[in-house]
C-alpha positions in Angstrom: -28.3 -33.0 17.5 -25.8 -34.7 20.3 -24.6 -32.5 23.2 -20.9 -32.3 23.9 -19.0 -34.0 26.8 -16.6 -33.0 28.6 -15.0 -36.4 31.1 -13.0 -35.7 34.5 -11.0 -38.1 35.7 -11.1 -37.6 39.8 -8.2 -38.4 42.0 -5.2 -35.1 41.5 -8.0 -33.9 38.2 -11.1 -33.5 40.1 -10.5 -33.3 43.5 -7.3 -33.4 45.7 -7.8 -37.0 47.1 -4.0 -37.6 48.5 -4.5 -36.9 52.2 -7.0 -39.5 52.3 -5.6 -41.9 50.2 -2.0 -41.5 52.0 -3.8 -42.6 55.3 -5.6 -44.9 54.1 -2.5 -46.4 52.8 -0.7 -45.9 55.6 -3.0 -47.8 57.7 -2.7 -50.9 55.7 1.4 -50.5 55.2 1.1 -50.6 58.8 -0.8 -53.5 58.8 2.7 -55.0 57.1 5.5 -53.5 60.1 5.7 -50.8 57.1 7.2 -47.4 57.5 4.3 -45.1 56.3 5.0 -43.4 53.2 5.2 -39.3 53.1 3.6 -37.3 50.6 6.8 -36.7 48.7 7.1 -40.6 47.8 3.0 -41.2 47.5 2.9 -39.7 44.4 5.2 -42.5 42.6 2.3 -45.3 43.8 -0.6 -43.4 42.9 -3.0 -43.4 40.0 -3.6 -47.2 39.2 -6.3 -47.9 42.5 -5.3 -49.1 46.3 -3.9 -52.4 45.4 -1.2 -51.1 42.9 -0.2 -48.2 45.2 0.3 -50.9 47.6 2.5 -52.9 45.4 4.5 -50.2 44.6 5.1 -49.3 48.5 6.3 -53.5 49.1 7.7 -52.8 46.2 10.0 -49.5 47.6 10.8 -51.1 50.8 12.1 -54.6 49.0 9.1 -56.4 50.7 7.7 -59.3 49.0 4.0 -59.3 49.3 1.8 -62.7 48.9 -1.7 -62.9 46.9 -3.4 -63.8 50.0 -1.6 -61.2 52.1 -2.2 -58.2 48.8 -6.5 -58.6 49.5 -5.9 -58.9 52.8 -4.3 -55.4 52.6 -6.7 -53.6 49.9 -9.2 -55.0 51.8 -7.8 -52.9 55.3 -7.3 -49.7 52.6 -10.6 -49.9 51.1 -12.7 -49.7 54.3 -10.4 -47.2 56.1 -10.4 -45.2 52.8 -14.6 -46.0 53.0 -15.4 -44.8 56.3 -13.8 -41.6 55.7 -15.4 -40.7 52.9 -15.3 -37.3 52.2 -12.4 -36.4 54.9 -10.1 -34.2 54.4 -10.5 -34.2 50.3 -11.6 -31.5 48.1 -12.4 -29.8 44.4 -9.4 -28.1 43.5 -9.7 -24.7 43.4 -12.0 -23.8 40.1 -13.7 -27.4 39.7 -16.8 -25.9 39.8 -17.1 -22.3 38.4 -15.9 -24.3 35.9 -18.9 -27.1 36.4 -21.4 -24.6 36.4 -19.6 -23.3 33.1 -19.7 -26.7 31.1 -23.3 -26.8 32.5 -24.2 -23.7 31.7 -23.2 -24.0 28.1 -24.8 -27.1 27.2 -22.5 -30.2 27.8 -22.3 -32.9 29.4 -20.6 -34.3 31.7 -19.1 -37.5 32.9 -16.5 -38.9 35.1 -14.0 -41.9 34.1 -11.6 -43.0 37.3 -9.9 -45.8 37.8 -11.2 -45.8 41.4 -13.8 -48.1 42.6 -17.4 -47.0 41.2 -19.3 -46.7 44.7 -16.6 -44.8 46.5 -16.1 -42.1 43.6 -20.1 -41.9 43.4 -19.6 -41.1 47.5 -17.4 -38.9 47.8 -18.7 -37.4 44.9 -21.8 -37.0 46.5 -20.2 -36.0 49.9 -19.0 -32.4 47.7 -22.1 -31.9 47.1 -21.3 -32.0 43.5 -23.9 -35.2 41.8 -25.7 -32.9 40.0 -22.9 -32.1 37.3 -22.5 -35.4 36.2 -24.1 -37.8 33.9 -22.2 -40.3 34.4 -20.0 -41.7 37.4 -17.8 -45.1 35.8 -15.1 -46.6 37.9 -13.2 -49.4 37.5 -15.5 -52.4 37.8 -18.1 -50.1 36.0 -17.2 -51.9 32.7 -15.3 -55.3 32.3 -12.4 -53.1 31.5 -10.9 -49.9 32.6 -8.3 -47.4 31.4 -6.0 -47.4 30.5 -8.7 -49.8 27.9 -10.3 -46.6 25.4 -13.3 -48.8 26.0 -13.1 -47.4 29.6 -13.8 -43.8 28.4 -15.7 -44.7 25.5 -18.8 -46.4 27.1 -18.6 -43.6 29.9 -19.1 -41.0 27.0 -22.3 -44.1 25.2 -23.7 -44.3 29.8 -24.1 -40.9 29.6 -25.8 -40.4 26.4 -22.8 -38.5 24.6 -20.5 -39.4 21.5 -17.2 -39.9 21.5 -17.0 -37.0 17.9 -18.1 -34.5 20.5 -16.3 -35.2 23.7 -12.7 -34.0 25.3 -11.0 -35.7 28.1 -9.5 -34.2 31.2 -7.2 -36.3 33.5 -3.9 -35.8 34.9 -1.6 -38.8 34.6 -0.4 -40.9 32.2 -3.0 -43.3 32.2 -5.2 -40.9 31.3 -3.5 -39.2 28.8 -3.1 -43.0 26.5 -7.0 -44.3 27.3 -8.0 -40.7 25.6 -5.5 -41.0 22.5 -6.3 -44.6 22.4 -9.7 -43.6 21.9 -9.4 -40.2 19.4 -10.6 -38.0 21.8 -8.3 -34.6 22.4 -6.9 -34.9 26.4 -6.8 -31.9 28.4 -4.1 -32.2 31.1 -3.7 -30.8 34.8 -0.3 -30.3 36.0 -0.8 -30.5 39.4 -1.8 -33.9 39.9 -0.9 -37.2 40.9 2.6 -38.2 39.0 5.6 -38.4 39.7 6.7 -37.0 35.3 5.4 -33.4 34.0 2.3 -34.7 32.2 4.3 -32.6 29.1 6.0 -35.8 28.8 2.8 -38.2 27.3 2.4 -35.7 25.2 -1.4 -35.0 26.0 -3.1 -32.0 23.5 -3.1 -29.4 25.9 -1.9 -28.9 29.6 -2.9 -26.6 31.9 -2.4 -25.2 35.7 -5.6 -24.0 36.9 -9.6 -24.9 35.8 -9.9 -20.8 35.0 -8.4 -22.0 32.0 -11.2 -24.8 31.2 -13.5 -23.0 29.3 -16.7 -24.6 26.5 -14.7 -22.0 24.0 -11.6 -24.4 24.5 -13.1 -27.0 24.2 -15.2 -26.5 21.3 -11.5 -25.9 19.6 -10.2 -28.7 20.9 -13.1 -31.1 19.7 -12.7 -29.0 16.2 -9.3 -29.7 15.7 -10.0 -33.4 16.4 -12.9 -33.9 12.9 
């Protein structure tokens, strides 16, 4: 019998990476003579990877961005971020205890993120969380990425799971839309990186702390979706 699986987004869901993403974004913006983004403004730009963050920051400051310059700034962003992993990033409160609960209950676990795979693997490893995950899939693992539902379903299959016995946990409209398109129940955390409350995107459930996330809850969500 296939073990149930729980799949997590990474940035803004499992790990608070905002301080390091913000530092790397501002490092790249300085090279384009743009003003730094503050922590409050950062939420408007995050959620789709470094390239989109850089593009949105330029748009917000009414500065044109040609393709070659975009590529150069993205490389600056990635180099800065990669060299500083794990930096100030830390798991959210309750994450490790929740992972322990699901591991003890026999769940498979995986990460499905629009962060690059190498950086995702490095961050998870640096934080001592690698032992929990059967698969870690980033934006470049497959030829598609969230919100394409195949990013989620193929992550599940790579982890030897079954999409019919799966739950997704994320923090953004992208995560919610991905799971819904795959027909998989989705739990949204309300402390992640979005400038609108996740309730507006109609996830299956909203939680405010990982203490709420239990195998019993996941089992009920999976059963209700069948």
